[in-house]
Each structure stands twice: as structure tokens, then as C-alpha cells.
C-alpha positions as CSV (number, residue, x, y, z in Angstrom):
1,M,28.9,21.0,-40.8
2,R,31.6,18.6,-39.6
3,A,34.2,21.3,-40.4
4,L,32.4,23.8,-38.2
5,K,32.3,21.3,-35.4
6,I,36.0,20.6,-35.7
7,T,36.7,24.4,-35.8
8,A,34.6,24.9,-32.7
9,V,36.5,22.1,-30.9
10,V,39.8,23.6,-31.9
11,L,38.8,27.0,-30.7
12,V,37.7,25.6,-27.4
13,V,41.0,23.8,-27.0
14,L,43.0,26.9,-27.9
15,G,40.9,28.9,-25.4
16,L,41.7,26.4,-22.7
17,L,45.4,26.3,-23.5
18,T,45.4,30.1,-23.5
19,L,43.7,30.1,-20.1
20,A,46.1,27.5,-18.8
21,A,49.1,29.5,-20.0
22,D,47.7,32.7,-18.4
23,R,47.3,30.9,-15.0
24,V,50.7,29.4,-15.2
25,A,52.3,32.7,-16.0
26,L,50.3,34.3,-13.2
27,K,51.6,31.8,-10.6
28,M,55.2,32.3,-11.8
29,A,54.9,36.0,-11.6
30,E,53.4,35.9,-8.1
31,S,56.2,33.6,-6.9
32,D,58.9,35.8,-8.5
33,A,57.3,39.0,-6.9
34,A,57.2,37.3,-3.5
35,E,60.9,36.3,-3.7
36,R,61.9,39.9,-4.8
37,I,60.0,41.4,-1.9
38,E,61.4,39.0,0.6
39,K,65.0,39.9,-0.5
40,E,64.3,43.6,-0.7
41,Y,63.0,44.0,2.8
42,G,64.9,41.1,4.4
43,F,61.7,39.4,5.7
44,S,62.1,36.2,7.6
45,Q,59.2,34.6,5.7
46,R,58.3,34.8,2.0
47,P,55.2,37.0,1.5
48,E,52.0,35.7,-0.3
49,I,51.2,37.6,-3.5
50,D,47.8,37.6,-5.2
51,I,47.6,39.4,-8.5
52,K,44.0,40.3,-9.4
53,G,42.5,40.9,-12.8
54,F,42.0,38.8,-16.0
55,P,43.6,38.1,-18.3
56,F,47.0,38.3,-16.6
57,L,49.1,38.2,-19.7
58,T,47.5,41.4,-21.0
59,Q,48.5,43.2,-17.8
60,L,51.9,41.7,-18.0
61,M,52.6,43.0,-21.5
62,S,51.4,46.5,-20.5
63,R,53.3,46.4,-17.2
64,E,50.2,47.7,-15.5
65,F,48.2,45.6,-12.9
66,E,44.7,46.5,-11.7
67,A,45.2,45.2,-8.1
68,V,47.6,43.2,-6.1
69,D,47.0,41.8,-2.6
70,V,49.9,41.0,-0.3
71,R,50.2,39.1,3.0
72,I,53.4,39.3,5.0
73,D,54.4,37.6,8.2
74,G,57.4,38.2,10.4
75,I,57.9,42.0,10.2
76,D,59.7,43.4,13.3
77,A,58.9,46.9,14.6
78,V,61.9,48.3,16.3
79,G,61.1,49.3,19.9
80,S,62.6,51.2,22.9
81,G,65.6,49.4,24.4
82,G,65.9,47.2,21.3
83,R,62.7,45.2,22.1
84,A,61.1,44.3,18.7
85,L,57.4,43.9,18.3
86,R,56.5,41.1,15.9
87,L,53.9,41.8,13.2
88,D,52.2,38.8,11.6
89,G,49.4,38.7,9.1
90,V,50.1,42.1,7.6
91,R,47.6,42.5,4.7
92,G,48.1,45.1,1.9
93,E,45.9,46.0,-1.0
94,L,47.6,47.8,-3.9
95,E,45.7,49.4,-6.8
96,G,47.0,50.6,-10.1
97,V,50.4,49.0,-9.9
98,R,52.9,50.1,-12.6
99,I,56.2,48.2,-13.2
100,S,59.3,50.0,-14.5
101,G,63.0,49.4,-14.9
102,D,64.9,47.2,-17.4
103,D,64.9,44.4,-14.8
104,W,61.3,45.0,-13.7
105,N,62.8,46.1,-10.4
106,R,60.7,49.2,-9.6
107,A,57.0,49.7,-9.1
108,T,54.6,52.4,-8.1
109,A,51.1,51.8,-6.8
110,D,48.4,54.6,-7.3
111,K,46.9,53.6,-4.0
112,A,47.7,51.2,-1.1
113,D,45.8,50.2,2.0
114,G,47.1,47.9,4.7
115,K,46.0,46.4,8.0
116,V,47.5,44.2,10.7
117,T,46.2,42.8,14.0
118,I,48.8,42.7,16.7
119,T,48.0,40.1,19.3
120,Y,48.2,40.9,23.0
121,E,50.6,37.9,23.3
122,D,53.0,39.5,20.9
123,I,52.8,42.8,22.7
124,S,53.4,41.1,26.1
125,A,56.4,39.3,24.6
126,A,57.9,42.6,23.5
127,L,57.6,44.1,27.0
128,S,59.6,43.3,30.1
129,V,57.5,42.0,33.1
130,V,54.3,43.3,31.6
131,D,51.2,41.3,30.6
132,V,49.0,43.2,28.2
133,S,45.3,42.3,27.6
134,Y,42.1,43.9,26.6
135,G,41.0,46.4,29.2
136,G,37.4,47.2,28.3
137,K,36.1,50.7,27.8
138,G,37.5,53.8,29.4
139,A,35.5,56.7,30.9
140,A,34.9,58.2,27.5
141,G,33.7,54.9,26.0
142,E,36.9,54.2,24.1
143,N,38.5,50.7,24.2
144,K,41.6,50.5,26.4
145,V,44.3,47.9,26.9
146,K,45.2,46.6,30.4
147,A,48.8,46.2,31.5
148,T,49.6,44.0,34.5
149,V,53.0,44.5,36.0
150,G,54.4,41.6,38.1
151,T,57.9,42.1,39.5
152,S,59.8,42.9,42.6
153,F,59.7,46.6,43.8
154,L,61.7,47.7,46.9
155,G,62.1,44.1,47.9
156,Q,58.4,43.2,47.7
157,R,56.5,41.2,45.2
158,L,54.3,43.6,43.2
159,E,51.4,43.0,40.8
160,E,49.5,46.1,39.6
161,S,47.2,46.6,36.7
162,V,46.7,49.9,34.9
163,L,44.9,50.9,31.7
164,G,46.8,52.0,28.6
165,K,46.2,53.9,25.4
166,V,47.6,52.9,22.0
167,S,48.1,55.4,19.2
168,V,50.1,56.0,16.0
169,V,52.5,58.9,15.7
170,D,54.6,60.3,12.9
171,G,53.1,57.9,10.4
172,D,55.5,55.1,11.2
173,T,55.3,54.5,15.0
174,I,53.0,52.6,17.3
175,R,52.8,54.1,20.8
176,L,51.7,52.5,24.1
177,R,51.2,54.8,27.1
178,A,50.0,54.0,30.6
179,T,47.0,56.0,31.8
180,G,45.1,56.0,35.1
181,V,48.2,55.6,37.2
182,D,47.2,58.2,39.8
183,N,46.2,55.4,42.1
184,L,49.8,54.4,42.3
185,K,51.0,57.7,43.8
186,G,50.6,56.3,47.3
187,V,53.8,54.3,46.9
188,P,56.8,56.5,46.3
189,G,58.4,55.8,42.9
190,L,55.8,53.2,41.9
191,E,54.2,55.4,39.2
192,D,57.5,56.0,37.5
193,F,58.4,52.3,37.9
194,V,55.2,51.2,36.1
195,R,55.6,53.8,33.3
196,D,59.2,52.8,32.6
197,R,58.0,49.3,31.9
198,M,54.8,50.1,30.0
199,D,55.5,53.3,28.0
200,Y,56.9,52.2,24.6
201,N,57.3,53.2,21.0
202,W,57.7,50.8,18.1
203,T,58.8,52.2,14.8
204,I,58.4,50.3,11.5
205,N,61.5,51.4,9.5
206,D,60.7,49.5,6.3
207,L,57.5,51.3,5.3
208,P,57.6,52.0,1.5
209,P,57.7,55.7,0.7
210,G,54.1,57.0,0.4
211,I,52.7,54.7,3.1
212,R,51.8,56.1,6.6
213,L,50.2,54.5,9.6
214,T,46.8,56.2,10.0
215,D,44.8,54.7,12.7
216,V,44.7,52.2,15.6
217,E,41.8,50.3,17.1
218,V,41.8,48.3,20.3
219,T,39.6,45.2,20.2
220,E,39.1,42.1,22.3
221,D,41.4,40.1,19.9
222,G,44.2,42.6,19.7
223,I,45.3,45.9,18.4
224,V,44.3,46.7,14.7
225,V,46.7,49.1,13.0
226,T,45.8,50.5,9.6
227,G,47.8,52.5,7.1
228,S,47.4,53.9,3.6
229,G,49.1,56.0,1.0
230,T,49.1,57.1,-2.7
231,D,51.9,57.0,-5.3
232,V,53.6,54.3,-3.2
233,E,57.1,53.4,-4.3
234,L,58.3,49.8,-4.2
235,G,61.5,48.0,-5.2
236,D,64.9,49.5,-5.9
237,E,63.6,53.0,-6.2
238,R,62.6,52.7,-2.6
239,S,66.1,51.5,-1.5
240,A,67.7,54.4,-3.3
241,K,65.8,56.9,-1.2
242,K,66.6,55.4,2.2
């Protein structure tokens, strides 16, 4: 009987040690993956990686991971005139991640979904003399952004507000366009002046192959951009196809 008790204790201890080793290996792998992604994409901040599934060591040996969550700050979308739009809090969910390469430097995800909320403060910072905020609902019931232009025009101090529409184009670009500017036609040149300062495109150049921006939603807190893809390539394989 005593031998059985000792055996049970030993098994419990071994189980705890195995669990501890699994968790330690997990944290080390998450840290290494974050460092590799930071260097690969040249991010200003190290991403946060959360590898799902248990046990981790079994996934590690097979080089196949059920799911991986990623959070990234400090992505810059290149804009018209060189004005970058900062993207913080980008969240990605990868499913069916397979690692390949002798140095574990390539990966493919069966499926990927991502989302980022762009604050109106960040959009305003990316535009010249334009303050962007939530504009309420348009005539068709869709949410709009409001852009207030405050600058000098023909020697006079000008402050005008117009509604704007946000969309995604070509799978990698966020587009902002002024709408409802017909009321500005009374002042010659004012409509073009406002459009020149509000109509912008921002392109995300570092989207992994297989990922496309799919939708944009205007909310009171900011603009929510979503993207998704299948057979998404990550790592050195991505770089080789640039």
C-alpha cells in the first residue's frame, strides 16, 4: 500500500514537472517568435504572441500549432504625400499554423483573421489641418466620419466641416474621401481645397501574402478595419516573394 502511495506521489510530481517544462518551453517559443516577427517586419515594438493548445511540446515536435494569437503595435500605413497612419493594437488570429525550414524560419497558416481600431486622433495626426471625428449617420443610415478643416484660405481664417466616407480598396489600402461638399461650391476653389486636404489613401505594404483587408466600420470610438485570408505565408518565404 505504501509503495502505491509513493508511486502516486512520484507520478504527480512528474506530471507537475512535465507541465512546468511545457509552460516554460511555451513562453520561450512565444518570445522567440515575437523577436523573429519584429525583425522580419521592422516593427518599432515587439509583438505579443499567444500560442494556444495543450500540450505545447506535442505541437512543437510536430511543427503544427492549433492556433496562435498576435497583437502588434506601431505599424505604419504609407499615405499620400508621405504621411503615415499609425496602427496600434492590431490583433490577428491564426489557425492551423505549420512551421517549415531548417531554421524554423517559414510558416503557413491555414486561416488568418485580423482587426484593428484606428482612433480619430491618429487619423487627424496623419492629415494636415484636418480634425477627424465621428460624424453620426448619413442619409442612408450608414455611419460617417466628420472632417473639420481649419486653415487660411484666400487670406481669411476658414473652418468648415464635411462628412467623409472610409473604405478599403485593392485589399491593402484604407481610403478616406470627403462627401457632401456641394455646400462649399459657393466659394470658388473651396471644394477642391477641402478635398486636397481630406482625400487620402493609406497603403499597408507589409501584409503577408494571402491576407487582404476586407471591411471597414465607422464607430464612435474610431474606424475598425478587418482583414482575413487563407494559406497565409509568414517568415522568409514571404520576404522572398516581395
